[in-house]
N, C-alpha and C positions, 0 to 999 in steps of 0.2 A: 473229526470233520463237525463242522457247525455251518450247514448252509445259511447264507445271510437272506432267506427268501422273507417277504412281508409275513407269511403264516408262522415263521419262528421268531423273526426279531420283534414283532408286534407285542406277544405275550411276553417275551423276554425283557423287552424295555419296559412294559408295566411293572413286572415284578421287581425290576432293578430300582425303577423309580420309588415304589413303595418300600423297599429295603432301606433305600437312603432315607426317606421322609419318615420312617419308623425307628431311625437310626440303629438298625440291625446289620447295617453294612457301612463300614468305613473304609479310609484307604491309608496309607502310610504317609502321604504328602508327597509322592514322587512329582517333581515338577512336570515331566511329561504328561503324567496322567491328568494332572490338575488342569493344566493348559488345554489338552483336548477335550476334556469335559466342558471347559469354558468355550471352547471354541463350536461345540456341537449346538444344534438347535434340535427341536422336536418337530417333525413333520407329521400332519394329520392328513390323511386322505381316506377314500373309500376302502383302503386295506387296512388301516389302522394308525396308531400313533408310534412313531419309532425315530430313532436318532437319525440326522441327516446333517451335511454340511449347509453352510448358509446359501450357497449356491453351488452348482455342479462343478464349475472351474475354481472353486475357492482354493487357496493355497493354504488355508487354515486347516491343519491336520485334526482329524477325529479318530485315528486308527486305535489310539489307547483305550477310548471311551467305549468304542464298538467292542473292542476285545475283552474289556471289563464286564460290559453286558452279556457277551456271550459266555464268559467263565462264570459268572454269577449263575446263569441259567443252568449251566453243566453241573456246576456244584450243587444246586439245589435240587436238580433232578436226580442226581446220584444219591443224595442224601434222602430221599423220598422212597428209594428202592429198597425191598425187604433185606436184600443181601448186603446194604452198606455196613451194617455193623461188622460182619464178618470180614468184608475187605478192610475195614478200617483197623481191624485187631492185627491184621497181617501187616500192615504197613507201618 
């Protein structure tokens, strides 16, 4: 589970953006992910910066972009844990 609270999504969005800008994160070019990233806007408010739809009722989906941010956060969090090397050798 990955709650989509601002306290989790704000740092996750920041790290995702940094990884893209630093070219340490790429994707396969899947058209749905590409479109959802293009549909997303960055929302900045008192709780931080995170992905958002252009407006609440927009039909332009961003689900794949949000899922990518969450997946990147989980992967980088897991990789930072000391037991990661042990788990990686098992898989």
